N, C-alpha and C positions, 0 to 999 in steps of 0.2 A: 358628533362630536370632535372636534379635529383630534387626529395621532401626534404627541409629545415627538418631539427631532430628537432621534436614538440619541446625542450629548444628554440628554437629558435625564435618561433611563441608563438604570449602573447597570455594568459589562462584567459578571460577576463569573467565579469560578463553578465548572461543574466537574460532579463527581457522579460517580456509580446510582447516586438515589438518585441521580438526572436519565439515569435509562429508558428510563418511559417516557417522559416528556421527549427525550430523541427521538423514538421511533415515532412518537404522534408526530412529529413536525417532517421525518423522510416520507410518512402516509401523505399528510398534507401537500406536499410535491410531487407527487406522485412516483419517490420512490420505495425500491425492496428495503423495507425496514432494516433490515442487517443487524441483529440483535447483536449477529455472535463478533461483528467485527466494532460495534460501538465501546465491547465490553472490553474487547481485548485495549484500544488504542486509552479510555479512559482510564485503564489500568496500570497502559505499561508507559502512560504520558497524560494529558492532561487536558481540557477542552476549555473554551469561557461561550460566554450564557448572555442568554438575552433576555428576562421574563417580556411574555406581552404584557400592552399594559390596559388590554378586555382583562386579563385574569385568564386568559384560553391558554395554553401552557405556556411554549418559547416563542418568542417573536423570532431567531435567530442564535445558529449554533455551531464549533467550527473546535475539533480534534486539533490540539500539537503536541507535538511527539520529536521531544529533543534527543538528541545524537550526541554522542560525547560525553565527558565530565557534566553531571551535573552542573555544578558549579559555574564550567565555562563549558556551553554547549559548541561542537562547533556548526551544525545550520537545525533547524528546527524545522520541521516540514506540517504545513499546514494539510487536512484532511476534513472529508463530508462537513463541505462551507455550506449550509441550508437556511435559507427566511423563510417566513410561511407566508405562502400562498398570497394570503389578503393583506400582507403588504408588501409585496413584490415589487418593483417600481417605481419607487419611494428611497434609493439610496440606503436602503441600511444597510444591505453587501457590502458594500463600498466603507463604510463606516465601520463595520465590526472589521474586515476586514483593516481599515486604517489605526484602529487600537489596536489591533495583533501587528502593527508594525512598530508604531509608537512603542512598543511593550517587550519587542524584543531586540531593540536599544541598537546596542553594531554585531548581533547574533546576525545570520546570514539565514535567509529563507529560503525552502524550495513548494511545490505543488506539483501535483499533476490536473491539467484544466484541461477539459471540455471544447472549443471549436466556438464556442456561444458566447463565451466566457474571455476570452484571449484579450478583445480591445479593454476589460477593466483591469486587467491584470497588467497589461504594459504602458496603463497609463500609474500605474500603480510603484513600478517599478521593477516590474519583474520582464525578465529574460529570458525565451526560447532556447533549452540547449541542449533539446532531444526528444526522443516523442516512441513511445509503447504500442503498441499495437496488442488489443486483445482478441487473440485466435478461441473460436468456443467452438465444444461441438462434440460428441464421442468420440474420443481418439480410435483408430483400427487396426494403429499399425506393430500388433501383435507379431513376432516375428518377423518385425523388418527392419527393426536396428542386428546390424552385424553383429558378430561375434567380435569381443574385445578383449584377448588374452590376459587375465591376470584381474580383470574388472572384478570387481563384486560388492552389491547392494546387502545394504541389509538393516534393520530398524534401530534406529536412532536412540541408546541407551543413556545411563547415568553417566560410563565411565568416559562419552566419547564428545561431551559436554564443556571442559576447558581446550578438545581441537578445533570441537564446530565454533566456540567462540572463538579462537584462532586464528580460523580460516575468516569466518565474519568481519571478521577486522579491515584482514590484508581485501578483502574483497568489495567493502562496503566504506575503507577510509575509515572509519572510526569504529568507534566501541557503538556496539548494541544489545548488551545486554540485558537490559530490559524485559527487550522483543526477543530475545532466541532465546530467554532461561524461559518462556511464558509459552514457545511451543508445542513440547509436550503435551501440556494440558488442552493448546489451542487446533491441535491439530488434530487428527484423524488418523492419518498416516504420515512418517517421517522418517526420511532414509537417508542413509550417509550409505555414499559409494569411498571405495578401495582399491589402491593399486600397492600392489605388494608394502602392503602396512601402512600406505600414505594415503592421504586423506586428501581427495582428489575433486569432490561434492557433495553437497547434500539438496535437500528442496524437502518437501512438507503438502500438504494436500487437505483442506480443511474447508466446512462448508460453509455454504452461501446460501444466502435464501433460494435464490434457485437452478445453479450452479455450485459443483465444489472448484473451490481454486487452488491451483498449483502455486503456491508464494511461500517463504522467495526459493529461490531455484539457479542454485549455484555449481557452476561444474567446469572444469579444467578445458572440457572441447567439448563440442557440437554432439558426438558420439555418446558424451557421457552424458550430454542435458537429455541426448533420448533418450535414451538404457532409463532414466531416473523418471520421466515423462511412464513412457512405456509401464513403469513400475506403482508408479501412484495410481496409473490408469483403471487397472486391473481391479475386481473388488468396485467399484464405483457406477450404480447403472446413472446415476444422474451426469447432465455433461461435463466438461471442463473445463475454463475457465484460465488462460495461463497469461499475462500481462510482458509482454516481450519486447526488449529494448530493439527499435528496428533495425540496428546495423548486426543483430544476428539472421542475416538475412536467410542463413542456409539450415536453420533451424523451422524458422515461420516458413520458407518453400516447401519444405520435409511436413510437418502439422497440417501444409493446407492439403497434400497429397492423401493427409492419413483421417478426414475427417474435421478437419480444427481451420475451416478458414476462419481469418484475420474480420471481424463484423464491427470494428471499432479504433477511431484510435483515441491518445490524449499527447496532449503537450508538454512536456518536464519543462516547468520555466523555475529559473531560481533569480533572488533578489541577494544583489552582495555578491554572489558565488558568481564562479568562472563558469564550473561544472558539478556534478555528485564528485567528492574525489572517489580514489582508489581505483579498481582496473576492473572497463569496463567488459572485459572480456570474457572475463567470469563469472561477470554478472551479468545472468541472463534474465528475470527478474525480479521486481522486489516481492516484498510477503504482500504488501497492499498498493495497488496506488494511490490511497490514503496513509501513505509512512513512506514517500518518498526515497 
């Protein structure tokens, strides 16, 4: 039986009820299921998917996270792009992305891409504007962070949320309230950094399938980022992963010296956007590369 062309198949919104199907799709492609991440992105954002014509779950899916006002997003981040293995190589991935591009209208798009899919994204009008390096391992930097007089780290509390949202909007260049307000429930640890009563950074550690991920990582400078990383590593028996903007060479060199070498890189790509807004000098790592 021939497979119908994708335009003949309805592309529908995904909800949290589709979470088991999304994880099955990830298993099908040899990905880790990442239930925690899927749940966050479908709750804080939305997704689109195509039901397989053979009745076996989803043919394909991706998540979409809007940043900025709901009525007029500054940009939309595409993540978790997956096509079932039995439909690979039949241009379904391209068709799904063309649907997203068409329905985004004038809203710019962002995504992180591995090397294998760069040609496809470039043909669809995306351009490379940066790169993230996935540093992974057991951080052995206890005691290696220089003493910073006046710097204090503490668990984020409800009263810190307005300041965190304000700093996050400065650093990421747009409002990210739907993501940030879910961090306390999403993360195992959520820390803030302060100097003389001023909020100078924050970071979270959250569980993925095989690692604990640090993200977002926002800090005034490299030393503050190191202090947050060291504090978040405490109490985690699993390897850590953090996707660091490659321009932060000092942090990447420090991580490499202390047990977290770079094991992979991904390309930050945008469409109709010259680059991510905000202040990259304080934006060390995103919450997840699935929501650039």
